[in-house]
N, CA, C and O atoms as a DFTB+ gen file, in Angstrom:
444 C
 N C O
     1  1      26.255     -80.876      51.189
     2  2      27.622     -80.409      51.296
     3  2      28.535     -81.618      51.438
     4  3      28.254     -82.532      52.213
     5  1      29.618     -81.616      50.690
     6  2      30.520     -82.755      50.692
     7  2      31.425     -82.768      51.918
     8  3      31.656     -83.823      52.508
     9  1      31.937     -81.607      52.303
    10  2      32.812     -81.486      53.465
    11  2      32.281     -80.348      54.325
    12  3      31.822     -79.331      53.804
    13  1      32.345     -80.521      55.642
    14  2      31.887     -79.503      56.568
    15  2      32.660     -78.196      56.353
    16  3      33.859     -78.214      56.077
    17  1      31.971     -77.082      56.481
    18  2      32.608     -75.786      56.237
    19  2      33.697     -75.480      57.253
    20  3      34.670     -74.799      56.928
    21  1      33.551     -75.970      58.474
    22  2      34.609     -75.767      59.467
    23  2      35.904     -76.430      59.019
    24  3      36.991     -75.900      59.247
    25  1      35.786     -77.582      58.386
    26  2      36.961     -78.277      57.868
    27  2      37.592     -77.464      56.744
    28  3      38.816     -77.354      56.675
    29  1      36.776     -76.894      55.865
    30  2      37.299     -76.076      54.770
    31  2      38.018     -74.839      55.301
    32  3      39.081     -74.476      54.797
    33  1      37.452     -74.195      56.309
    34  2      38.081     -73.013      56.910
    35  2      39.382     -73.413      57.600
    36  3      40.390     -72.718      57.473
    37  1      39.366     -74.525      58.325
    38  2      40.591     -74.993      58.988
    39  2      41.680     -75.321      57.967
    40  3      42.851     -75.015      58.191
    41  1      41.308     -75.932      56.867
    42  2      42.283     -76.212      55.809
    43  2      42.884     -74.925      55.270
    44  3      44.068     -74.875      54.939
    45  1      42.063     -73.884      55.181
    46  2      42.566     -72.592      54.747
    47  2      43.575     -72.021      55.723
    48  3      44.600     -71.472      55.318
    49  1      43.284     -72.153      57.019
    50  2      44.232     -71.670      58.020
    51  2      45.540     -72.447      57.945
    52  3      46.618     -71.859      58.020
    53  1      45.450     -73.756      57.799
    54  2      46.667     -74.577      57.751
    55  2      47.472     -74.360      56.475
    56  3      48.701     -74.417      56.505
    57  1      46.800     -74.113      55.363
    58  2      47.530     -73.982      54.105
    59  2      47.907     -72.543      53.761
    60  3      48.779     -72.324      52.919
    61  1      47.271     -71.560      54.394
    62  2      47.562     -70.161      54.076
    63  2      48.164     -69.425      55.271
    64  3      49.296     -68.945      55.202
    65  1      47.417     -69.336      56.351
    66  2      47.865     -68.513      57.483
    67  2      49.019     -69.135      58.259
    68  3      49.935     -68.422      58.668
    69  1      48.996     -70.433      58.467
    70  2      50.063     -71.074      59.236
    71  2      51.433     -70.879      58.584
    72  3      52.372     -70.498      59.283
    73  1      51.595     -71.121      57.277
    74  2      52.905     -70.874      56.666
    75  2      53.347     -69.408      56.754
    76  3      54.541     -69.128      56.868
    77  1      52.401     -68.484      56.703
    78  2      52.755     -67.068      56.813
    79  2      53.258     -66.755      58.219
    80  3      54.235     -66.023      58.375
    81  1      52.604     -67.296      59.238
    82  2      53.054     -67.088      60.613
    83  2      54.439     -67.702      60.815
    84  3      55.295     -67.106      61.469
    85  1      54.655     -68.884      60.257
    86  2      55.970     -69.529      60.356
    87  2      57.023     -68.682      59.649
    88  3      58.140     -68.552      60.151
    89  1      56.699     -68.112      58.512
    90  2      57.626     -67.247      57.787
    91  2      58.029     -66.040      58.632
    92  3      59.215     -65.726      58.738
    93  1      57.055     -65.367      59.227
    94  2      57.356     -64.227      60.090
    95  2      58.181     -64.648      61.305
    96  3      59.138     -63.968      61.675
    97  1      57.809     -65.769      61.924
    98  2      58.543     -66.235      63.106
    99  2      59.990     -66.588      62.749
   100  3      60.912     -66.252      63.493
   101  1      60.186     -67.255      61.629
   102  2      61.536     -67.629      61.214
   103  2      62.368     -66.388      60.903
   104  3      63.540     -66.315      61.274
   105  1      61.773     -65.427      60.232
   106  2      62.505     -64.195      59.917
   107  2      62.868     -63.445      61.190
   108  3      63.974     -62.916      61.306
   109  1      61.948     -63.396      62.143
   110  2      62.239     -62.729      63.412
   111  2      63.338     -63.466      64.172
   112  3      64.229     -62.841      64.747
   113  1      63.272     -64.782      64.172
   114  2      64.248     -65.584      64.900
   115  2      65.645     -65.455      64.282
   116  3      66.642     -65.371      64.999
   117  1      65.706     -65.439      62.956
   118  2      66.999     -65.381      62.268
   119  2      67.549     -63.957      62.211
   120  3      68.731     -63.738      62.476
   121  1      66.698     -62.989      61.866
   122  2      67.184     -61.639      61.609
   123  2      66.819     -60.611      62.675
   124  3      67.376     -59.514      62.690
   125  1      65.909     -60.946      63.550
   126  2      65.453     -59.979      64.536
   127  2      64.400     -59.058      63.946
   128  3      63.937     -59.245      62.821
   129  1      64.044     -58.075      64.725
   130  2      62.989     -57.155      64.303
   131  2      63.627     -55.955      63.604
   132  3      63.978     -54.960      64.239
   133  1      63.768     -56.071      62.299
   134  2      64.374     -55.026      61.484
   135  2      63.346     -54.586      60.448
   136  3      62.638     -55.421      59.885
   137  1      63.259     -53.300      60.196
   138  2      62.258     -52.772      59.273
   139  2      62.413     -53.340      57.865
   140  3      61.423     -53.697      57.226
   141  1      63.639     -53.424      57.385
   142  2      63.875     -53.943      56.030
   143  2      63.452     -55.403      55.938
   144  3      62.786     -55.803      54.983
   145  1      63.836     -56.195      56.927
   146  2      63.469     -57.613      56.933
   147  2      61.959     -57.759      57.022
   148  3      61.366     -58.563      56.304
   149  1      61.339     -56.985      57.898
   150  2      59.889     -57.031      58.039
   151  2      59.196     -56.643      56.737
   152  3      58.181     -57.238      56.375
   153  1      59.730     -55.665      56.041
   154  2      59.156     -55.247      54.758
   155  2      59.274     -56.352      53.710
   156  3      58.319     -56.637      52.988
   157  1      60.440     -56.963      53.635
   158  2      60.656     -58.037      52.656
   159  2      59.766     -59.228      52.974
   160  3      59.152     -59.799      52.073
   161  1      59.690     -59.604      54.234
   162  2      58.847     -60.739      54.633
   163  2      57.379     -60.439      54.347
   164  3      56.634     -61.334      53.949
   165  1      56.961     -59.207      54.542
   166  2      55.574     -58.838      54.258
   167  2      55.270     -58.971      52.770
   168  3      54.197     -59.452      52.406
   169  1      56.172     -58.565      51.922
   170  2      55.979     -58.703      50.472
   171  2      55.925     -60.177      50.084
   172  3      55.073     -60.583      49.293
   173  1      56.830     -60.974      50.638
   174  2      56.845     -62.412      50.342
   175  2      55.570     -63.070      50.863
   176  3      54.979     -63.906      50.179
   177  1      55.145     -62.699      52.066
   178  2      53.932     -63.275      52.646
   179  2      52.705     -62.898      51.822
   180  3      51.821     -63.729      51.612
   181  1      52.644     -61.656      51.355
   182  2      51.499     -61.235      50.542
   183  2      51.492     -61.968      49.205
   184  3      50.432     -62.357      48.715
   185  1      52.653     -62.156      48.623
   186  2      52.741     -62.913      47.374
   187  2      52.288     -64.354      47.592
   188  3      51.554     -64.906      46.773
   189  1      52.721     -64.960      48.689
   190  2      52.289     -66.318      49.023
   191  2      50.771     -66.358      49.186
   192  3      50.113     -67.250      48.652
   193  1      50.214     -65.394      49.923
   194  2      48.770     -65.328      50.122
   195  2      48.061     -65.175      48.777
   196  3      47.055     -65.837      48.521
   197  1      48.589     -64.303      47.923
   198  2      47.958     -64.028      46.631
   199  2      47.931     -65.247      45.721
   200  3      47.039     -65.374      44.882
   201  1      48.886     -66.130      45.877
   202  2      48.931     -67.347      45.066
   203  2      48.095     -68.464      45.680
   204  3      47.400     -69.187      44.967
   205  1      48.161     -68.603      46.992
   206  2      47.503     -69.736      47.660
   207  2      46.001     -69.561      47.835
   208  3      45.264     -70.546      47.788
   209  1      45.529     -68.338      48.035
   210  2      44.098     -68.125      48.252
   211  2      43.261     -68.590      47.060
   212  3      42.264     -69.280      47.273
   213  1      43.607     -68.251      45.829
   214  2      42.798     -68.758      44.718
   215  2      42.765     -70.285      44.644
   216  3      41.731     -70.870      44.321
   217  1      43.881     -70.923      44.940
   218  2      43.906     -72.389      44.925
   219  2      42.998     -72.955      46.003
   220  3      42.265     -73.914      45.762
   221  1      43.045     -72.362      47.197
   222  2      42.186     -72.814      48.299
   223  2      40.717     -72.538      47.993
   224  3      39.861     -73.377      48.270
   225  1      40.418     -71.372      47.425
   226  2      39.037     -71.028      47.097
   227  2      38.453     -72.014      46.086
   228  3      37.317     -72.464      46.238
   229  1      39.229     -72.346      45.059
   230  2      38.760     -73.277      44.042
   231  2      38.535     -74.662      44.641
   232  3      37.515     -75.300      44.379
   233  1      39.481     -75.119      45.438
   234  2      39.355     -76.429      46.059
   235  2      38.159     -76.474      47.014
   236  3      37.441     -77.472      47.072
   237  1      37.953     -75.398      47.754
   238  2      36.819     -75.345      48.680
   239  2      35.500     -75.294      47.936
   240  3      34.530     -75.938      48.337
   241  1      35.459     -74.534      46.858
   242  2      34.218     -74.401      46.101
   243  2      33.768     -75.736      45.527
   244  3      32.570     -75.974      45.374
   245  1      34.705     -76.595      45.214
   246  2      34.356     -77.923      44.701
   247  2      33.651     -78.768      45.751
   248  3      33.030     -79.776      45.413
   249  1      33.735     -78.374      47.024
   250  2      33.102     -79.117      48.104
   251  2      31.809     -78.483      48.594
   252  3      31.264     -78.899      49.616
   253  1      31.316     -77.485      47.880
   254  2      30.056     -76.846      48.232
   255  2      28.988     -77.294      47.256
   256  3      29.269     -77.579      46.092
   257  1      27.760     -77.350      47.745
   258  2      26.709     -77.892      46.887
   259  2      25.523     -76.970      46.654
   260  3      24.580     -77.355      45.963
   261  1      25.541     -75.767      47.209
   262  2      24.423     -74.854      46.984
   263  2      24.898     -73.409      47.100
   264  3      25.974     -73.126      47.627
   265  1      24.074     -72.518      46.597
   266  2      24.406     -71.097      46.682
   267  2      24.420     -70.639      48.135
   268  3      25.225     -69.786      48.510
   269  1      23.539     -71.196      48.952
   270  2      23.502     -70.835      50.368
   271  2      24.781     -71.267      51.081
   272  3      25.314     -70.532      51.912
   273  1      25.267     -72.455      50.753
   274  2      26.513     -72.911      51.375
   275  2      27.693     -72.074      50.902
   276  3      28.635     -71.854      51.663
   277  1      27.656     -71.598      49.639
   278  2      28.716     -70.722      49.146
   279  2      28.717     -69.398      49.906
   280  3      29.772     -68.924      50.328
   281  1      27.545     -68.803      50.079
   282  2      27.453     -67.529      50.792
   283  2      27.925     -67.693      52.230
   284  3      28.641     -66.838      52.752
   285  1      27.531     -68.778      52.865
   286  2      27.949     -69.029      54.246
   287  2      29.465     -69.261      54.316
   288  3      30.137     -68.723      55.196
   289  1      29.994     -70.058      53.391
   290  2      31.434     -70.325      53.359
   291  2      32.215     -69.033      53.126
   292  3      33.214     -68.779      53.800
   293  1      31.763     -68.222      52.177
   294  2      32.449     -66.965      51.864
   295  2      32.437     -66.024      53.065
   296  3      33.462     -65.419      53.382
   297  1      31.303     -65.892      53.732
   298  2      31.245     -64.996      54.890
   299  2      32.084     -65.536      56.041
   300  3      32.694     -64.756      56.772
   301  1      32.130     -66.861      56.217
   302  2      32.994     -67.445      57.243
   303  2      34.462     -67.226      56.925
   304  3      35.257     -66.965      57.827
   305  1      34.832     -67.329      55.662
   306  2      36.225     -67.118      55.259
   307  2      36.636     -65.664      55.484
   308  3      37.755     -65.401      55.922
   309  1      35.752     -64.726      55.191
   310  2      36.041     -63.311      55.438
   311  2      36.135     -63.064      56.940
   312  3      37.059     -62.398      57.406
   313  1      35.181     -63.598      57.693
   314  2      35.167     -63.417      59.150
   315  2      36.430     -63.982      59.797
   316  3      36.954     -63.402      60.748
   317  1      36.915     -65.101      59.290
   318  2      38.106     -65.741      59.845
   319  2      39.409     -65.153      59.323
   320  3      40.485     -65.610      59.710
   321  1      39.339     -64.161      58.465
   322  2      40.530     -63.482      57.991
   323  2      41.304     -64.219      56.924
   324  3      42.482     -63.933      56.706
   325  1      40.672     -65.157      56.257
   326  2      41.350     -65.883      55.184
   327  2      41.313     -65.125      53.863
   328  3      42.276     -65.158      53.098
   329  1      40.215     -64.452      53.599
   330  2      40.063     -63.704      52.353
   331  2      39.490     -62.332      52.664
   332  3      38.985     -62.083      53.758
   333  1      39.578     -61.458      51.689
   334  2      38.967     -60.136      51.797
   335  2      37.573     -60.190      51.178
   336  3      37.303     -61.060      50.350
   337  1      36.691     -59.283      51.564
   338  2      35.378     -59.236      50.906
   339  2      35.543     -59.027      49.398
   340  3      36.500     -58.394      48.951
   341  1      34.609     -59.562      48.629
   342  2      34.714     -59.507      47.169
   343  2      34.792     -58.088      46.625
   344  3      35.417     -57.869      45.587
   345  1      34.177     -57.118      47.293
   346  2      34.178     -55.748      46.784
   347  2      35.383     -54.937      47.271
   348  3      35.485     -53.748      46.968
   349  1      36.277     -55.551      48.008
   350  2      37.469     -54.866      48.516
   351  2      38.549     -54.811      47.444
   352  3      38.702     -55.746      46.658
   353  1      39.297     -53.710      47.416
   354  2      40.401     -53.614      46.451
   355  2      41.497     -54.604      46.808
   356  3      42.264     -55.002      45.932
   357  1      41.595     -55.015      48.069
   358  2      42.601     -55.990      48.473
   359  2      42.310     -57.381      47.891
   360  3      43.226     -58.176      47.685
   361  1      41.044     -57.663      47.632
   362  2      40.692     -58.939      47.004
   363  2      41.215     -59.007      45.572
   364  3      41.368     -60.093      45.013
   365  1      41.482     -57.868      44.992
   366  2      42.001     -57.830      43.622
   367  2      43.480     -58.232      43.556
   368  3      44.035     -58.368      42.466
   369  1      44.119     -58.422      44.721
   370  2      45.524     -58.842      44.723
   371  2      45.662     -60.360      44.626
   372  3      46.779     -60.878      44.622
   373  1      44.545     -61.075      44.547
   374  2      44.608     -62.523      44.337
   375  2      45.125     -62.779      42.923
   376  3      44.652     -62.172      41.963
   377  1      46.087     -63.673      42.804
   378  2      46.690     -63.981      41.505
   379  2      46.091     -65.272      40.950
   380  3      46.504     -66.374      41.309
   381  1      45.118     -65.108      40.074
   382  2      44.443     -66.239      39.446
   383  2      45.081     -66.525      38.101
   384  3      45.443     -65.608      37.365
   385  1      45.217     -67.829      37.782
   386  2      45.559     -68.123      36.398
   387  2      44.242     -68.262      35.637
   388  3      43.183     -68.442      36.239
   389  1      44.318     -68.179      34.332
   390  2      43.104     -68.100      33.512
   391  2      42.199     -69.320      33.684
   392  3      40.986     -69.175      33.832
   393  1      42.779     -70.514      33.666
   394  2      41.975     -71.736      33.783
   395  2      41.284     -71.841      35.138
   396  3      40.111     -72.206      35.214
   397  1      42.012     -71.523      36.207
   398  2      41.408     -71.586      37.539
   399  2      40.290     -70.564      37.693
   400  3      39.257     -70.859      38.294
   401  1      40.490     -69.364      37.153
   402  2      39.456     -68.326      37.228
   403  2      38.196     -68.764      36.497
   404  3      37.087     -68.589      37.003
   405  1      38.366     -69.334      35.306
   406  2      37.211     -69.804      34.545
   407  2      36.490     -70.934      35.273
   408  3      35.261     -70.951      35.335
   409  1      37.253     -71.875      35.821
   410  2      36.644     -72.979      36.555
   411  2      35.919     -72.479      37.804
   412  3      34.821     -72.941      38.116
   413  1      36.531     -71.541      38.511
   414  2      35.921     -70.997      39.726
   415  2      34.610     -70.279      39.413
   416  3      33.604     -70.497      40.089
   417  1      34.617     -69.424      38.392
   418  2      33.399     -68.688      38.063
   419  2      32.303     -69.615      37.550
   420  3      31.127     -69.412      37.851
   421  1      32.679     -70.624      36.782
   422  2      31.645     -71.541      36.294
   423  2      31.069     -72.386      37.427
   424  3      29.865     -72.642      37.457
   425  1      31.920     -72.820      38.359
   426  2      31.419     -73.563      39.515
   427  2      30.539     -72.689      40.392
   428  3      29.483     -73.124      40.851
   429  1      30.971     -71.460      40.624
   430  2      30.196     -70.542      41.473
   431  2      28.860     -70.222      40.824
   432  3      27.839     -70.153      41.508
   433  1      28.855     -70.028      39.527
   434  2      27.611     -69.693      38.832
   435  2      26.669     -70.890      38.741
   436  3      25.457     -70.712      38.614
   437  1      27.207     -72.103      38.803
   438  2      26.357     -73.289      38.702
   439  2      25.704     -73.660      40.032
   440  3      24.819     -74.515      40.071
   441  1      26.134     -73.023      41.117
   442  2      25.527     -73.339      42.429
   443  2      24.125     -72.809      42.542
   444  3      23.479     -72.988      43.574
């Protein structure tokens, strides 16, 4: 393994979850707790998550060296709330571009 899995999970928290928490906190601080604002922030946060998760997954996969490390990394990412399980309909909200999807599947299949 090129990078420890704890580091990969922490990078996911810093690049995905931390900005989402900051977004919610800023919206609450500026606008207060309003249903419309909360709804808009939730849509924006989900869109951010949908774009950033595929980028993080691809970058993390490049640092794994075996199928066992992939399975462990994937289960740790699900357990830590960074991604949804692969068979979940919520996982289908990830927005992959064609090149990244092809690279991800080829890397995953080569492990």
